[in-house]
N, CA, C and O atoms as a printed pandas DataFrame, in Angstrom:
     atom_number atom_name residue_name chain_id  residue_number  x_coord  y_coord  z_coord
0              1         N          MET        A               1    4.797   -5.481    8.268
1              2        CA          MET        A               1    4.862   -4.974    6.909
2              3         C          MET        A               1    5.057   -3.468    6.921
3              4         O          MET        A               1    4.557   -2.762    7.797
4              5         N          LYS        A               2    5.777   -3.006    5.953
5              6        CA          LYS        A               2    6.015   -1.575    5.802
6              7         C          LYS        A               2    4.835   -0.929    5.073
7              8         O          LYS        A               2    4.241   -1.538    4.182
8              9         N          VAL        A               3    4.502    0.297    5.451
9             10        CA          VAL        A               3    3.418    1.046    4.808
10            11         C          VAL        A               3    3.992    2.291    4.147
11            12         O          VAL        A               3    4.728    3.058    4.768
12            13         N          ILE        A               4    3.648    2.476    2.895
13            14        CA          ILE        A               4    4.025    3.678    2.151
14            15         C          ILE        A               4    2.741    4.379    1.741
15            16         O          ILE        A               4    1.826    3.754    1.204
16            17         N          ILE        A               5    2.678    5.663    1.993
17            18        CA          ILE        A               5    1.506    6.455    1.602
18            19         C          ILE        A               5    1.907    7.309    0.406
19            20         O          ILE        A               5    2.845    8.102    0.480
20            21         N          ALA        A               6    1.189    7.140   -0.690
21            22        CA          ALA        A               6    1.458    7.945   -1.883
22            23         C          ALA        A               6    1.281    9.423   -1.547
23            24         O          ALA        A               6    0.422    9.785   -0.743
24            25         N          LYS        A               7    2.095   10.270   -2.164
25            26        CA          LYS        A               7    2.036   11.708   -1.868
26            27         C          LYS        A               7    0.634   12.278   -2.077
27            28         O          LYS        A               7    0.161   13.076   -1.268
28            29         N          ILE        A               8   -0.020   11.876   -3.143
29            30        CA          ILE        A               8   -1.362   12.399   -3.424
30            31         C          ILE        A               8   -2.367   11.914   -2.367
31            32         O          ILE        A               8   -3.302   12.632   -2.014
32            33         N          ALA        A               9   -2.163   10.699   -1.873
33            34        CA          ALA        A               9   -3.029   10.188   -0.798
34            35         C          ALA        A               9   -2.779   10.964    0.492
35            36         O          ALA        A               9   -3.714   11.263    1.234
36            37         N          GLN        A              10   -1.529   11.286    0.753
37            38        CA          GLN        A              10   -1.204   12.079    1.946
38            39         C          GLN        A              10   -1.874   13.443    1.875
39            40         O          GLN        A              10   -2.358   13.955    2.885
40            41         N          GLN        A              11   -1.904   14.032    0.688
41            42        CA          GLN        A              11   -2.568   15.321    0.516
42            43         C          GLN        A              11   -4.073   15.194    0.749
43            44         O          GLN        A              11   -4.690   16.072    1.352
44            45         N          GLU        A              12   -4.658   14.097    0.268
45            46        CA          GLU        A              12   -6.090   13.854    0.510
46            47         C          GLU        A              12   -6.377   13.774    2.010
47            48         O          GLU        A              12   -7.344   14.353    2.507
48            49         N          PHE        A              13   -5.522   13.051    2.711
49            50        CA          PHE        A              13   -5.680   12.941    4.165
50            51         C          PHE        A              13   -5.591   14.317    4.820
51            52         O          PHE        A              13   -6.439   14.676    5.638
52            53         N          ASN        A              14   -4.568   15.081    4.460
53            54        CA          ASN        A              14   -4.381   16.415    5.046
54            55         C          ASN        A              14   -5.587   17.316    4.775
55            56         O          ASN        A              14   -6.049   18.028    5.666
56            57         N          ASP        A              15   -6.090   17.281    3.547
57            58        CA          ASP        A              15   -7.246   18.103    3.186
58            59         C          ASP        A              15   -8.481   17.711    3.997
59            60         O          ASP        A              15   -9.206   18.575    4.491
60            61         N          ALA        A              16   -8.716   16.399    4.131
61            62        CA          ALA        A              16   -9.878   15.925    4.890
62            63         C          ALA        A              16   -9.748   16.303    6.360
63            64         O          ALA        A              16  -10.714   16.751    6.978
64            65         N          LYS        A              17   -8.567   16.122    6.911
65            66        CA          LYS        A              17   -8.340   16.467    8.317
66            67         C          LYS        A              17   -8.582   17.961    8.543
67            68         O          LYS        A              17   -9.244   18.347    9.506
68            69         N          ASP        A              18   -8.045   18.797    7.654
69            70        CA          ASP        A              18   -8.242   20.247    7.770
70            71         C          ASP        A              18   -9.727   20.608    7.667
71            72         O          ASP        A              18  -10.218   21.443    8.426
72            73         N          PHE        A              19  -10.438   19.979    6.731
73            74        CA          PHE        A              19  -11.865   20.240    6.569
74            75         C          PHE        A              19  -12.619   19.918    7.856
75            76         O          PHE        A              19  -13.422   20.723    8.328
76            77         N          TYR        A              20  -12.361   18.743    8.419
77            78        CA          TYR        A              20  -13.065   18.356    9.643
78            79         C          TYR        A              20  -12.723   19.279   10.807
79            80         O          TYR        A              20  -13.578   19.570   11.643
80            81         N          GLU        A              21  -11.501   19.730   10.862
81            82        CA          GLU        A              21  -11.104   20.637   11.952
82            83         C          GLU        A              21  -11.811   21.979   11.826
83            84         O          GLU        A              21  -12.186   22.583   12.831
84            85         N          ILE        A              22  -11.992   22.446   10.598
85            86        CA          ILE        A              22  -12.714   23.701   10.378
86            87         C          ILE        A              22  -14.189   23.539   10.750
87            88         O          ILE        A              22  -14.792   24.434   11.341
88            89         N          GLU        A              23  -14.758   22.385   10.398
89            90        CA          GLU        A              23  -16.166   22.126   10.699
90            91         C          GLU        A              23  -16.445   22.102   12.201
91            92         O          GLU        A              23  -17.449   22.632   12.676
92            93         N          GLN        A              24  -15.526   21.472   12.933
93            94        CA          GLN        A              24  -15.693   21.372   14.388
94            95         C          GLN        A              24  -14.321   21.147   15.014
95            96         O          GLN        A              24  -13.674   20.139   14.727
96            97         N          PRO        A              25  -13.868   22.063   15.860
97            98        CA          PRO        A              25  -12.569   21.879   16.500
98            99         C          PRO        A              25  -12.480   20.528   17.212
99           100         O          PRO        A              25  -13.367   20.147   17.976
100          101         N          GLY        A              26  -11.394   19.824   16.942
101          102        CA          GLY        A              26  -11.175   18.509   17.529
102          103         C          GLY        A              26  -11.583   17.367   16.616
103          104         O          GLY        A              26  -11.121   16.239   16.790
104          105         N          LEU        A              27  -12.446   17.644   15.642
105          106        CA          LEU        A              27  -12.908   16.591   14.738
106          107         C          LEU        A              27  -11.794   16.143   13.796
107          108         O          LEU        A              27  -11.734   14.972   13.421
108          109         N          GLY        A              28  -10.923   17.053   13.416
109          110        CA          GLY        A              28   -9.775   16.692   12.579
110          111         C          GLY        A              28   -8.871   15.702   13.300
111          112         O          GLY        A              28   -8.370   14.755   12.693
112          113         N          LEU        A              29   -8.664   15.918   14.586
113          114        CA          LEU        A              29   -7.848   14.997   15.380
114          115         C          LEU        A              29   -8.529   13.631   15.486
115          116         O          LEU        A              29   -7.859   12.599   15.426
116          117         N          ARG        A              30   -9.848   13.618   15.644
117          118        CA          ARG        A              30  -10.576   12.341   15.699
118          119         C          ARG        A              30  -10.439   11.592   14.368
119          120         O          ARG        A              30  -10.281   10.371   14.350
120          121         N          PHE        A              31  -10.501   12.329   13.267
121          122        CA          PHE        A              31  -10.320   11.722   11.947
122          123         C          PHE        A              31   -8.919   11.118   11.845
123          124         O          PHE        A              31   -8.756    9.982   11.402
124          125         N          GLU        A              32   -7.923   11.880   12.256
125          126        CA          GLU        A              32   -6.544   11.388   12.206
126          127         C          GLU        A              32   -6.371   10.132   13.063
127          128         O          GLU        A              32   -5.688    9.194   12.653
128          129         N          THR        A              33   -6.976   10.108   14.229
129          130        CA          THR        A              33   -6.887    8.950   15.116
130          131         C          THR        A              33   -7.511    7.719   14.456
131          132         O          THR        A              33   -6.945    6.627   14.519
132          133         N          GLU        A              34   -8.668    7.891   13.828
133          134        CA          GLU        A              34   -9.316    6.770   13.145
134          135         C          GLU        A              34   -8.463    6.257   11.992
135          136         O          GLU        A              34   -8.379    5.050   11.766
136          137         N          ILE        A              35   -7.835    7.170   11.267
137          138        CA          ILE        A              35   -6.968    6.765   10.154
138          139         C          ILE        A              35   -5.776    5.963   10.687
139          140         O          ILE        A              35   -5.433    4.920   10.131
140          141         N          LYS        A              36   -5.152    6.441   11.753
141          142        CA          LYS        A              36   -4.004    5.734   12.327
142          143         C          LYS        A              36   -4.395    4.337   12.805
143          144         O          LYS        A              36   -3.664    3.375   12.569
144          145         N          LYS        A              37   -5.549    4.219   13.479
145          146        CA          LYS        A              37   -6.029    2.905   13.922
146          147         C          LYS        A              37   -6.274    1.989   12.725
147          148         O          LYS        A              37   -5.956    0.801   12.760
148          149         N          SER        A              38   -6.834    2.554   11.686
149          150        CA          SER        A              38   -7.135    1.781   10.480
150          151         C          SER        A              38   -5.861    1.261    9.824
151          152         O          SER        A              38   -5.801    0.107    9.399
152          153         N          ILE        A              39   -4.853    2.108    9.743
153          154        CA          ILE        A              39   -3.588    1.687    9.136
154          155         C          ILE        A              39   -2.943    0.581    9.960
155          156         O          ILE        A              39   -2.361   -0.344    9.395
156          157         N          LEU        A              40   -3.034    0.657   11.281
157          158        CA          LEU        A              40   -2.504   -0.413   12.128
158          159         C          LEU        A              40   -3.237   -1.728   11.867
159          160         O          LEU        A              40   -2.608   -2.784   11.804
160          161         N          ARG        A              41   -4.558   -1.673   11.717
161          162        CA          ARG        A              41   -5.330   -2.888   11.408
162          163         C          ARG        A              41   -4.920   -3.463   10.056
163          164         O          ARG        A              41   -4.759   -4.674    9.904
164          165         N          ILE        A              42   -4.755   -2.582    9.085
165          166        CA          ILE        A              42   -4.330   -3.032    7.757
166          167         C          ILE        A              42   -2.955   -3.686    7.840
167          168         O          ILE        A              42   -2.720   -4.724    7.222
168          169         N          LYS        A              43   -2.051   -3.083    8.600
169          170        CA          LYS        A              43   -0.704   -3.642    8.755
170          171         C          LYS        A              43   -0.740   -5.047    9.358
171          172         O          LYS        A              43   -0.001   -5.932    8.927
172          173         N          LYS        A              44   -1.599   -5.244   10.349
173          174        CA          LYS        A              44   -1.684   -6.552   11.020
174          175         C          LYS        A              44   -2.296   -7.618   10.133
175          176         O          LYS        A              44   -1.882   -8.776   10.175
176          177         N          HIS        A              45   -3.287   -7.235    9.323
177          178        CA          HIS        A              45   -4.018   -8.199    8.495
178          179         C          HIS        A              45   -4.253   -7.623    7.092
179          180         O          HIS        A              45   -5.393   -7.339    6.724
180          181         N          PRO        A              46   -3.196   -7.453    6.321
181          182        CA          PRO        A              46   -3.323   -6.744    5.041
182          183         C          PRO        A              46   -4.268   -7.387    4.028
183          184         O          PRO        A              46   -4.843   -6.683    3.198
184          185         N          SER        A              47   -4.437   -8.674    4.075
185          186        CA          SER        A              47   -5.289   -9.351    3.090
186          187         C          SER        A              47   -6.723   -9.548    3.577
187          188         O          SER        A              47   -7.533  -10.157    2.880
188          189         N          ALA        A              48   -7.035   -9.049    4.742
189          190        CA          ALA        A              48   -8.342   -9.304    5.349
190          191         C          ALA        A              48   -9.487   -8.527    4.699
191          192         O          ALA        A              48  -10.642   -8.941    4.798
192          193         N          TRP        A              49   -9.194   -7.437    4.053
193          194        CA          TRP        A              49  -10.266   -6.595    3.518
194          195         C          TRP        A              49  -10.492   -6.863    2.043
195          196         O          TRP        A              49   -9.578   -7.275    1.329
196          197         N          PRO        A              50  -11.718   -6.626    1.588
197          198        CA          PRO        A              50  -12.095   -7.019    0.226
198          199         C          PRO        A              50  -11.389   -6.215   -0.855
199          200         O          PRO        A              50  -10.881   -5.117   -0.632
200          201         N          ILE        A              51  -11.384   -6.805   -2.009
201          202        CA          ILE        A              51  -10.812   -6.164   -3.194
202          203         C          ILE        A              51  -11.842   -5.170   -3.745
203          204         O          ILE        A              51  -13.016   -5.501   -3.912
204          205         N          GLU        A              52  -11.383   -3.967   -4.019
205          206        CA          GLU        A              52  -12.234   -2.934   -4.621
206          207         C          GLU        A              52  -12.108   -2.966   -6.145
207          208         O          GLU        A              52  -13.097   -2.840   -6.867
208          209         N          TYR        A              53  -10.875   -3.135   -6.616
209          210        CA          TYR        A              53  -10.594   -3.089   -8.056
210          211         C          TYR        A              53   -9.237   -3.742   -8.294
211          212         O          TYR        A              53   -8.256   -3.398   -7.636
212          213         N          ASN        A              54   -9.181   -4.674   -9.225
213          214        CA          ASN        A              54   -7.955   -5.431   -9.496
214          215         C          ASN        A              54   -7.328   -5.913   -8.188
215          216         O          ASN        A              54   -7.949   -6.692   -7.465
216          217         N          GLU        A              55   -6.113   -5.465   -7.871
217          218        CA          GLU        A              55   -5.444   -5.922   -6.655
218          219         C          GLU        A              55   -5.556   -4.910   -5.516
219          220         O          GLU        A              55   -4.843   -5.026   -4.520
220          221         N          VAL        A              56   -6.418   -3.947   -5.646
221          222        CA          VAL        A              56   -6.547   -2.873   -4.657
222          223         C          VAL        A              56   -7.621   -3.238   -3.621
223          224         O          VAL        A              56   -8.773   -3.509   -3.959
224          225         N          HIS        A              57   -7.205   -3.233   -2.363
225          226        CA          HIS        A              57   -8.114   -3.531   -1.255
226          227         C          HIS        A              57   -8.805   -2.261   -0.777
227          228         O          HIS        A              57   -8.322   -1.148   -0.986
228          229         N          ARG        A              58   -9.962   -2.464   -0.120
229          230        CA          ARG        A              58  -10.754   -1.366    0.422
230          231         C          ARG        A              58  -10.958   -1.588    1.911
231          232         O          ARG        A              58  -11.419   -2.644    2.344
232          233         N          TYR        A              59  -10.604   -0.573    2.684
233          234        CA          TYR        A              59  -10.850   -0.596    4.130
234          235         C          TYR        A              59  -11.747    0.593    4.457
235          236         O          TYR        A              59  -11.369    1.739    4.211
236          237         N          LEU        A              60  -12.928    0.331    5.008
237          238        CA          LEU        A              60  -13.859    1.400    5.356
238          239         C          LEU        A              60  -13.526    1.959    6.732
239          240         O          LEU        A              60  -13.373    1.216    7.702
240          241         N          ILE        A              61  -13.419    3.276    6.798
241          242        CA          ILE        A              61  -13.090    3.959    8.050
242          243         C          ILE        A              61  -14.321    4.000    8.953
243          244         O          ILE        A              61  -15.426    4.295    8.497
244          245         N          HIS        A              62  -14.124    3.708   10.217
245          246        CA          HIS        A              62  -15.207    3.796   11.190
246          247         C          HIS        A              62  -15.518    5.264   11.484
247          248         O          HIS        A              62  -14.599    6.071   11.627
248          249         N          LYS        A              63  -16.764    5.611   11.573
249          250        CA          LYS        A              63  -17.253    6.925   12.001
250          251         C          LYS        A              63  -17.095    8.043   10.974
251          252         O          LYS        A              63  -17.588    9.148   11.202
252          253         N          PHE        A              64  -16.433    7.793    9.866
253          254        CA          PHE        A              64  -16.236    8.810    8.831
254          255         C          PHE        A              64  -16.522    8.182    7.467
255          256         O          PHE        A              64  -16.278    6.989    7.283
256          257         N          PRO        A              65  -17.032    8.955    6.511
257          258        CA          PRO        A              65  -17.390    8.388    5.197
258          259         C          PRO        A              65  -16.184    8.283    4.253
259          260         O          PRO        A              65  -16.242    8.739    3.111
260          261         N          TYR        A              66  -15.119    7.693    4.729
261          262        CA          TYR        A              66  -13.895    7.536    3.942
262          263         C          TYR        A              66  -13.499    6.081    3.882
263          264         O          TYR        A              66  -13.890    5.271    4.722
264          265         N          LYS        A              67  -12.716    5.770    2.872
265          266        CA          LYS        A              67  -12.132    4.443    2.753
266          267         C          LYS        A              67  -10.665    4.588    2.396
267          268         O          LYS        A              67  -10.256    5.551    1.748
268          269         N          ILE        A              68   -9.889    3.618    2.829
269          270        CA          ILE        A              68   -8.478    3.554    2.466
270          271         C          ILE        A              68   -8.365    2.533    1.346
271          272         O          ILE        A              68   -8.814    1.396    1.485
272          273         N          LEU        A              69   -7.770    2.939    0.249
273          274        CA          LEU        A              69   -7.530    2.045   -0.879
274          275         C          LEU        A              69   -6.038    1.755   -0.925
275          276         O          LEU        A              69   -5.214    2.665   -1.008
276          277         N          TYR        A              70   -5.709    0.474   -0.872
277          278        CA          TYR        A              70   -4.295    0.106   -0.783
278          279         C          TYR        A              70   -4.005   -1.156   -1.580
279          280         O          TYR        A              70   -4.882   -1.970   -1.867
280          281         N          SER        A              71   -2.744   -1.273   -1.916
281          282        CA          SER        A              71   -2.254   -2.414   -2.674
282          283         C          SER        A              71   -1.109   -3.043   -1.890
283          284         O          SER        A              71   -0.403   -2.357   -1.152
284          285         N          ILE        A              72   -0.932   -4.336   -2.050
285          286        CA          ILE        A              72    0.171   -5.041   -1.405
286          287         C          ILE        A              72    1.131   -5.469   -2.504
287          288         O          ILE        A              72    0.768   -6.228   -3.402
288          289         N          GLN        A              73    2.371   -4.969   -2.421
289          290        CA          GLN        A              73    3.370   -5.284   -3.432
290          291         C          GLN        A              73    4.693   -5.576   -2.760
291          292         O          GLN        A              73    5.245   -4.727   -2.059
292          293         N          ASN        A              74    5.201   -6.776   -2.975
293          294        CA          ASN        A              74    6.490   -7.173   -2.403
294          295         C          ASN        A              74    6.549   -6.930   -0.897
295          296         O          ASN        A              74    7.515   -6.358   -0.392
296          297         N          LYS        A              75    5.523   -7.363   -0.191
297          298        CA          LYS        A              75    5.436   -7.225    1.263
298          299         C          LYS        A              75    5.439   -5.773    1.740
299          300         O          LYS        A              75    5.836   -5.478    2.867
300          301         N          ILE        A              76    4.993   -4.880    0.867
301          302        CA          ILE        A              76    4.849   -3.465    1.210
302          303         C          ILE        A              76    3.398   -3.080    0.941
303          304         O          ILE        A              76    2.841   -3.412   -0.105
304          305         N          ILE        A              77    2.797   -2.382    1.888
305          306        CA          ILE        A              77    1.441   -1.878    1.720
306          307         C          ILE        A              77    1.552   -0.459    1.172
307          308         O          ILE        A              77    2.165    0.412    1.788
308          309         N          ILE        A              78    0.957   -0.245    0.020
309          310        CA          ILE        A              78    1.000    1.073   -0.607
310          311         C          ILE        A              78   -0.409    1.667   -0.555
311          312         O          ILE        A              78   -1.337    1.160   -1.184
312          313         N          ILE        A              79   -0.546    2.739    0.199
313          314        CA          ILE        A              79   -1.842    3.410    0.290
314          315         C          ILE        A              79   -1.959    4.367   -0.892
315          316         O          ILE        A              79   -1.179    5.308   -1.038
316          317         N          LEU        A              80   -2.956    4.097   -1.725
317          318        CA          LEU        A              80   -3.157    4.870   -2.950
318          319         C          LEU        A              80   -4.092    6.050   -2.756
319          320         O          LEU        A              80   -3.956    7.074   -3.426
320          321         N          ALA        A              81   -5.052    5.907   -1.829
321          322        CA          ALA        A              81   -6.044    6.974   -1.658
322          323         C          ALA        A              81   -6.733    6.868   -0.306
323          324         O          ALA        A              81   -6.938    5.783    0.237
324          325         N          PHE        A              82   -7.080    8.032    0.211
325          326        CA          PHE        A              82   -8.019    8.174    1.318
326          327         C          PHE        A              82   -9.241    8.793    0.649
327          328         O          PHE        A              82   -9.343   10.015    0.542
328          329         N          ALA        A              83  -10.156    7.958    0.203
329          330        CA          ALA        A              83  -11.237    8.400   -0.676
330          331         C          ALA        A              83  -12.552    8.570    0.078
331          332         O          ALA        A              83  -12.940    7.725    0.884
332          333         N          HIS        A              84  -13.223    9.676   -0.203
333          334        CA          HIS        A              84  -14.566    9.883    0.326
334          335         C          HIS        A              84  -15.479    8.882   -0.370
335          336         O          HIS        A              84  -15.392    8.708   -1.586
336          337         N          GLN        A              85  -16.341    8.232    0.376
337          338        CA          GLN        A              85  -17.159    7.155   -0.173
338          339         C          GLN        A              85  -18.291    7.625   -1.085
339          340         O          GLN        A              85  -18.876    6.817   -1.806
340          341         N          HIS        A              86  -18.606    8.919   -1.062
341          342        CA          HIS        A              86  -19.746    9.394   -1.838
342          343         C          HIS        A              86  -19.377   10.365   -2.949
343          344         O          HIS        A              86  -20.253   11.008   -3.528
344          345         N          ARG        A              87  -18.099   10.476   -3.250
345          346        CA          ARG        A              87  -17.648   11.388   -4.302
346          347         C          ARG        A              87  -16.817   10.655   -5.337
347          348         O          ARG        A              87  -15.937    9.873   -4.978
348          349         N          LYS        A              88  -17.073   10.885   -6.584
349          350        CA          LYS        A              88  -16.267   10.352   -7.693
350          351         C          LYS        A              88  -15.689    8.968   -7.353
351          352         O          LYS        A              88  -14.499    8.871   -7.051
352          353         N          PRO        A              89  -16.470    7.932   -7.392
353          354        CA          PRO        A              89  -16.058    6.638   -6.863
354          355         C          PRO        A              89  -14.780    6.034   -7.435
355          356         O          PRO        A              89  -14.067    5.336   -6.713
356          357         N          GLU        A              90  -14.471    6.274   -8.685
357          358        CA          GLU        A              90  -13.300    5.603   -9.263
358          359         C          GLU        A              90  -12.202    6.577   -9.709
359          360         O          GLU        A              90  -11.396    6.243  -10.577
360          361         N          TYR        A              91  -12.168    7.755   -9.131
361          362        CA          TYR        A              91  -11.202    8.769   -9.554
362          363         C          TYR        A              91   -9.749    8.320   -9.358
363          364         O          TYR        A              91   -8.863    8.771  -10.083
364          365         N          TRP        A              92   -9.507    7.469   -8.419
365          366        CA          TRP        A              92   -8.162    7.071   -7.998
366          367         C          TRP        A              92   -7.560    5.985   -8.889
367          368         O          TRP        A              92   -6.371    5.692   -8.763
368          369         N          ILE        A              93   -8.337    5.384   -9.781
369          370        CA          ILE        A              93   -7.874    4.235  -10.565
370          371         C          ILE        A              93   -6.651    4.585  -11.414
371          372         O          ILE        A              93   -5.787    3.732  -11.616
372          373         N          ASP        A              94   -6.559    5.791  -11.905
373          374        CA          ASP        A              94   -5.388    6.197  -12.706
374          375         C          ASP        A              94   -4.094    6.098  -11.906
375          376         O          ASP        A              94   -3.018    6.002  -12.497
376          377         N          ARG        A              95   -4.170    6.119  -10.621
377          378        CA          ARG        A              95   -2.966    6.033   -9.780
378          379         C          ARG        A              95   -2.296    4.668   -9.883
379          380         O          ARG        A              95   -1.120    4.533   -9.547
380          381         N          LEU        A              96   -3.014    3.674  -10.333
381          382        CA          LEU        A              96   -2.432    2.338  -10.479
382          383         C          LEU        A              96   -1.346    2.320  -11.529
383          384         O          LEU        A              96   -0.441    1.487  -11.472
384          385         N          LYS        A              97   -1.421    3.219  -12.480
385          386        CA          LYS        A              97   -0.436    3.271  -13.556
386          387         C          LYS        A              97    0.890    3.863  -13.100
387          388         O          LYS        A              97    1.914    3.692  -13.760
388          389         N          GLN        A              98    0.867    4.560  -11.969
389          390        CA          GLN        A              98    2.070    5.266  -11.508
390          391         C          GLN        A              98    2.984    4.373  -10.724
391          392         O          GLN        A              98    4.038    4.816  -10.267
């Protein structure tokens, strides 16, 4: 399956990676590695993870307090958000309209 990352989600990822790198050198790379592994798992088994809201699935990132929120549309996985699990829980819902 093809994966598309929404521009705003890509920015969230970049911001989180930069934050972790500032906090501790090398931690940003570890975050990026976990995200890449997670996306590969989602690609292999897109329907395996629970629904968070409507048709949006939630994948919890290992070792970091983030989740990937994604939708499956026409055999394409669309990543809507790389969301911190403890901040503004439903901020990303407006993205469904886009």
